[in-house]
C-alpha positions as MATLAB code, in Angstrom:
seq = 'XXXXXXXXXXXXXXXXXXXXXXXXXXXXXXXXXXXXXXXXXXXXXXXXXXXXXXXXXXXXXXXXXXXXXXXXXXXXXXXXXXXXXXXXXXXXXXXXXXXXXXXXXXXXXXXXXXXXXXXXXXXXXXXXXXXXXXXXXXXXXXXXXXXX';
ca = [
      44.923  -21.667 -181.541;
      48.459  -22.975 -180.984;
      50.483  -20.932 -178.523;
      53.734  -22.850 -178.241;
      55.615  -21.054 -181.054;
      54.681  -17.522 -180.005;
      57.202  -15.360 -178.209;
      56.923  -12.969 -175.306;
      59.464  -10.172 -175.676;
      60.650   -8.469 -172.495;
      63.491   -6.092 -171.710;
      66.349   -7.525 -169.641;
      65.839   -4.650 -167.176;
      62.220   -5.725 -166.552;
      63.106   -9.414 -166.315;
      65.820   -8.548 -163.786;
      63.289   -6.481 -161.797;
      60.896   -9.465 -161.641;
      63.756  -11.653 -160.415;
      64.778   -9.119 -157.762;
      61.190   -8.829 -156.577;
      60.985  -12.615 -156.291;
      64.214  -12.789 -154.301;
      63.089   -9.942 -151.999;
      59.688  -11.586 -151.393;
      61.240  -15.010 -150.704;
      60.021  -17.266 -149.088;
      56.711  -15.725 -150.225;
      55.443  -15.327 -153.763;
      55.743  -11.992 -155.519;
      53.350  -10.884 -158.246;
      52.661   -8.162 -160.759;
      51.402   -7.127 -164.172;
      52.847   -7.309 -167.669;
      51.842   -4.149 -169.548;
      52.325   -4.112 -173.304;
      50.833   -4.997 -176.637;
      50.171   -7.882 -178.935;
      52.311   -7.673 -182.051;
      52.275   -9.584 -185.330;
      51.238  -13.236 -185.376;
      50.157  -13.205 -181.729;
      53.563  -12.383 -180.299;
      53.526  -10.082 -177.302;
      55.816   -7.306 -176.212;
      56.139   -6.254 -172.567;
      56.598   -2.487 -172.459;
      56.527   -2.187 -168.684;
      56.041   -4.301 -165.586;
      53.950   -3.073 -162.676;
      54.648   -4.792 -159.344;
      51.629   -5.670 -157.221;
      51.190   -6.423 -153.556;
      50.503  -10.063 -152.740;
      47.197   -9.707 -150.890;
      46.848  -13.395 -150.073;
      46.505  -14.046 -146.334;
      49.974  -13.963 -144.783;
      50.156  -17.643 -143.848;
      49.485  -18.666 -147.486;
      51.797  -16.206 -149.291;
      54.598  -18.766 -149.513;
      52.556  -20.827 -151.991;
      49.860  -18.486 -153.386;
      49.414  -14.918 -154.571;
      46.362  -12.700 -154.868;
      46.001   -9.489 -156.847;
      42.849   -7.636 -155.817;
      40.200   -6.684 -158.403;
      40.750   -3.040 -157.410;
      44.445   -3.346 -158.273;
      43.566   -4.944 -161.629;
      41.137   -2.109 -162.435;
      43.657    0.560 -161.403;
      46.420   -1.032 -163.494;
      44.099   -1.543 -166.463;
      43.206    2.168 -166.367;
      46.906    3.071 -166.159;
      47.719    0.841 -169.155;
      44.884    2.251 -171.261;
      46.052    5.803 -170.534;
      49.317    4.761 -172.199;
      47.418    3.094 -175.103;
      48.575   -0.313 -173.840;
      46.930   -3.339 -172.237;
      47.500   -5.777 -169.422;
      48.895   -8.647 -171.493;
      49.655  -10.874 -168.539;
      50.828  -11.411 -165.024;
      53.970  -12.625 -163.323;
      54.636  -14.361 -160.057;
      57.362  -16.329 -158.331;
      57.479  -19.919 -157.168;
      59.652  -20.063 -154.029;
      61.584  -23.352 -153.874;
      59.450  -24.756 -156.686;
      59.819  -25.129 -160.457;
      58.807  -22.374 -162.875;
      55.852  -24.456 -164.044;
      52.156  -23.686 -163.524;
      50.715  -25.467 -160.515;
      47.264  -27.041 -160.498;
      46.140  -23.970 -158.547;
      47.583  -21.692 -161.262;
      45.667  -23.642 -163.908;
      42.408  -23.440 -161.964;
      42.669  -19.668 -161.405;
      44.252  -18.390 -164.629;
      42.456  -16.852 -167.590;
      42.993  -17.864 -171.223;
      44.766  -15.397 -173.561;
      46.967  -13.765 -170.878;
      50.681  -14.485 -170.600;
      51.852  -15.864 -167.257;
      55.524  -15.450 -166.404;
      56.725  -17.657 -163.547;
      60.110  -17.221 -161.898;
      61.529  -20.066 -159.832;
      63.492  -18.829 -156.806;
      65.460  -21.566 -155.053;
      66.902  -20.586 -151.671;
      66.923  -16.871 -152.588;
      68.586  -17.453 -155.965;
      67.062  -17.323 -159.429;
      66.589  -20.766 -160.912;
      64.658  -20.178 -164.145;
      61.910  -18.046 -165.667;
      59.251  -19.358 -168.033;
      56.190  -17.978 -169.834;
      52.850  -19.723 -170.319;
      49.396  -19.243 -171.851;
      46.322  -21.151 -170.699;
      44.514  -22.914 -173.548;
      41.087  -21.540 -174.437;
      39.425  -24.704 -173.071;
      41.336  -24.144 -169.774;
      42.648  -27.726 -169.850;
      46.345  -26.884 -169.649;
      49.056  -24.288 -170.115;
      51.323  -24.149 -173.146;
      54.840  -22.811 -172.753;
      55.737  -19.703 -174.708;
      59.246  -18.653 -175.688;
      60.731  -15.644 -173.850;
      62.778  -13.301 -176.007;
      64.946  -10.954 -173.911;
      65.934   -7.549 -175.319;
      68.811   -5.453 -173.994;
];
C-alpha cells in the first residue's frame, strides 16, 4: 500500500492545540491521540485530539514520550463510545526536526498516523504527518490538510 498521497485532515483549532501543548511542554516532548475516522481512499479525518500525559521517566522526557497502555485503553473506549477510532498519535520534537527518529520507527505501529511537531526554542517550526510502512522498514510522509 502506498501512503504518500493520502491526506490527514485536521481542524486548525486542533492543530493549534497540539502546537500549544508542545510549546508548554518544552523542553520535554508532549503527546496525545488523534481521534477520528478513515474516509474514502484511505484518507483520514481527525475529529478530536485527546492530550495525554508523557509518562516517560522525567530525565528522558526531553527526547522520548510514553503513553501508558491504560491510557490507550481508556481513550479507545472513549473513541468507540463516539463511534470513532484512534487513528493516530501526535508528539513534539523539542529542538529537533519534525521527522521520525530511529526510536519512533522502532516503537511505532503500522497503519496509524503519527503527527510530529517541531518546537525550536519554544516556537513552532513545522508539523508533519507520517505512516509506518506495513513491513516497519520506514515511515512515509502524509499530506496534512488543515480545515478552518
